[in-house]
Every structure is written in structure tokens, then in C-alpha cells.
C-alpha positions, 0 to 999 in steps of 0.5 A, a space after each residue: 585431148 585425153 588425160 594421161 593414164 595414172 599408174 595403177 596400184 599394181 604398177 606402183 607396187 611393181 616399181 617399188 619391187 624393182 627398187 627394193 622399196 616394197 614392204 612385206 605386206 605390199 609384196 603379199 598383196 602383189 603376189 595375189 595380183 600379178 599375171 603372166 604379163 606382169 611377170 614378163 615386165 618385171 623380168 625384163 627390168 631385172 635382166 635388162 633383156 626381153 623375154 625372147 632373148 632370155 629364153 634363148 639364153 635359157 634354152 639347152 642345146 648340143 650335148 647337154 640337150 641330147 643327154 637330158 632327153 636320153 635320160 628322161 626318155 629312159 626314165 619315162 619308159 620305166 614309168 610307162 612300164 610300171 603303169 602297164 604292170 598295174 601300178 595305179 591300183 586301189 589295192 596299193 594306197 602307198 603307191 604314188 604317181 610323181 611328176 617332176 619338173 626341174 633343173 640339173 638337181 633333178 637331171 644330171 649327166 647319165 653317169 651320175 646319180 641325181 635326186 630323181 634317180 634316187 626317188 625312182 629307186 623307191 618301188 612305191 613311186 612312179 616318176 615321170 620327168 620333165 627336168 632338164 639340166 641347166 633349165 631356168 625357172 623362167 623357161 619352165 613356167 613359160 614352156 608350161 610343159 608340166 600343165 599338159 602332163 598334169 592333165 594326162 597323169 593326174 599325179 599325186 605329187 608335183 616336184 619342182 626344183 628351179 631358180 639356181 640357173 636363173 641366178 648363175 646362168 650366162 654369168 648372171 651372178 655378176 649382175 646381182 652383186 656389188 663390188 663394195 660391202 654395203 648391207 643397206 639393201 638387205 636392211 631396207 628390205 622388210 620382207 627379207 629381214 622377216 625371212 631371217 627372223 622367221 627362220 628356224 635356226 635350231 635345225 638350220 643354223 645361221 652362221 651370222 658372221 658369214 651371212 653378215 659378210 655375204 649380204 653386204 655384197 648383194 645388190 638391190 637386183 638380187 632382192 628384186 630377183 628373190 622377190 620375183 622368184 616368190 611371185 613366180 612360185 606363188 603363181 605356179 603353185 596357185 595355178 595347180 592347187 586352186 586353178 583359174 576357174 573360181 578357185 576350183 582346181 582340176 587336181 584337188 588331192 595333189 601335193 607339191 614339194 619344192 627343193 632348195 640347194 646347199 651352199 656352193 663353193 666358187 672354185 677353179 679347182 679341177 679336182 685331179 687327185 688320187 681318189 679313184 672313187 671320184 674319177 668322174 670329178 675332173 672329167 665333169 669339171 673339164 667338160 662343164 667348165 668348172 668355175 664359169 658359174 660362180 668364180 668368174 662372175 664374182 671376179 668380173 665384179 672385182 670380188 677376188 677373196 675366196 672367203 668373201 666369195 663363199 660367204 656371198 653364196 652362203 647368204 644367197 642360198 640361205 635367203 633362197 631356201 627361206 624364200 621357198 619356205 615362205 612361199 609354202 607357208 602361205 599355202 599351208 594355213 589350213 591344210 598342208 599341201 606344199 612341202 620343202 626339202 631343205 638341203 642346207 648343210 647336207 653336202 658340205 664344202 667337200 661334197 661337190 662334183 662341180 660348183 653347182 652339183 653335189 656328188 652322187 651320194 648327196 643327191 642320193 640322200 636328198 632323194 631319200 628325203 623326198 621319198 620320206 616326205 612323200 610317204 610321211 607328210 600326213 603324219 604328225 611331227 614327220 617334218 622337221 618344222 613348218 612342213 619343211 623336211 631338213 635333209 640333215 635331220 631326216 637322214 637321222 630318222 631313216 
């Protein structure tokens, strides 16, 4: 009779991640070890669902699928027209080919300007879009549509926005908060503590009262999910920049730009009012179910106070952006090739179309900063700090 198999070191690290007991160094080691099968195992434990069920939840359907496909078809037709007109020409080195994969910050309903719409306004940029509103980061990585397009387009830049729907889709928010205030899970997570210690509070201030209140309601599953995001993004970026063939990438010159979110406000307010310029807000809120992503899940957990709800989202988004910056930092130790667009404080409490999406003028501003990053990231001191382009700061320069 054979002896029982001893769990591998990697299995032990995964177990520690799921229990929110992994050290910062161990998480770094795990980032270099995980493969697609490991990510699937972690995912199923965090969501209490198998991968097939999660992909079914994440899949778009109905009107939203039709709208997203139409918008991408229109964008990509314009992309091909630019290429046919000789866009990719050695005589125009400032022209760049962009491949964009992402969620609704990259593909929002037709009537509104979103981030990619703003980027395409730059005549020196040609954008091919795979983005789908409501898409989960998990779905993007599993479908791997971007892999095929990378090999066809050989883009100069790959843009990615994902993670928000993994947190709030299908009322998932209720599963990663706890009804009683207890900050123990944050203070036991060495990596999360380091994120806050390393954050540049000069350009992205930390409102300590809001943060301390908010983190007290984040459960261990939130930190498991945040660390899972780090593993996912690290795997994705490593595959593009370094490839799987002895560290040789098929795209040696490509650069990657990630995207964070601003602090959303949980609300049932339908937005009816006398401001004609914002006529679309009640229409969008009624159509998309305003309040179902944030407000309702928090109430399901017995978190009723509006200020407490806002602070929970504040803590989540602050940590999410710092996680994205941490991922990029790991790839930029020699040559900077991963950049982050930091939208914190750029929308503000009154700048939202609905619970998750900024009003068009703010998406436009974020898109302008993407464009600025693409044209200026090779210049010294063009970024706000550590190859992070903070929207509120860069807007002062352009």
C-alpha cells in the first residue's frame, strides 16, 4: 500500500492564501509558481462555485451583449480603415497600435462616451477593442481572446481593465464583507499592510478615518480575492512580456497599461432632476438596475448605514489600486513596461452615472490620461510616481 501524498509547498501556500495567512514573501513566491490549474482551484474555493458555473454567471447576454458587440464592431471597423489608409508607417513613429481588453470602463452603452471612446479620439492611436461591459477578469483570462489578437495585430500597447465585476457581479459583494466591524483580517495580512505603507499619499491621499472604518468590514475572502487578482494579473502580464518559451516573448517591444477605479457610492437614487444635460442618468439607472451591485448586497449582510457602506467601498478600491501598482512594480525593476492609470478621486461623489460607472466627462478625462501615458511614458518624470499616472495630477499638465 502506497504512502499518502504529502502536500507540495505550492499547495501549502495556496491553503495559506485562502486562509489569509500567507506572508508577503510567500505570496511573491507563489506568484512565480502558479499555473492555470492552480488559479482554477483557488477560484473555486473563493467563490464556492466551480469554474463552469462562474463563467456562466460572467457571460453576457441579451441587450447588453448586442450593445457591446455593436460598439466593438463599429470601433474595429474604424481600426481596419486606419490600417488600410497606411496608419502603420515607419515615417510616423508617434502612431501606435492599441489592443484593449476590459470591462464596462472600456465599453459602456452606445449613447455614452467611455474610456476607449476617448482614446480613439487621438489621431495617432488606432484601437482594436475586445472589451465587454460586465465582463469578469476571470472570463477575460479564460477566453484568452486577447492572445489570438496579440499574434495578429502585434500592438505597441495592451490595455486591460478588469476586476470590478469579479467583486460585485451576481451580488458577490455580500460574500466578501462581514456584518461586524473587526479589522483583524487586514492587520494579519502582511502584504496588504505593505500596500498601504508603500502607497504614495502625496498624490493619492489616504483618508485614514474612512479607510480604518472600511477595512473593518472586509472579510478574509476579500483579501483572498485581492491576492487572487495579483496572481491573475501577474500570470497575464508575464505571459505577454516574457512568454512561455524560455523567457522569450513574441512581443519584445510591447507595453502594458492597467486601469484602476475611483471610489463608487452605493445608492438607490434614480437620479431624477431638472438638469437636462444629465437626462441619461435616470434612464441608465432604471435600465441597469441601480443599487443592485453595491447597495443591496451590503444590506443583505445587515450593513445599512450609508456612510459605512461608502467607507467599505473606499477601502476596497484603495487597496485594489495599490494591488495593481504592486503588480506593475514587480515587472519594472529594470525597464519600465507596465504602467497604471490611477483614477482615484477623479470622479468624486457626484460624478457617477450609476453605482459603477463615471459620467462621460470623467471617462473622457481618464481616456486622455491613457493617451498621455502612451505618448509620454518614455520621458523622465512624465508619470506621477513609480510609473503610475494619477488622473487628477496628469490632467493639470494637459
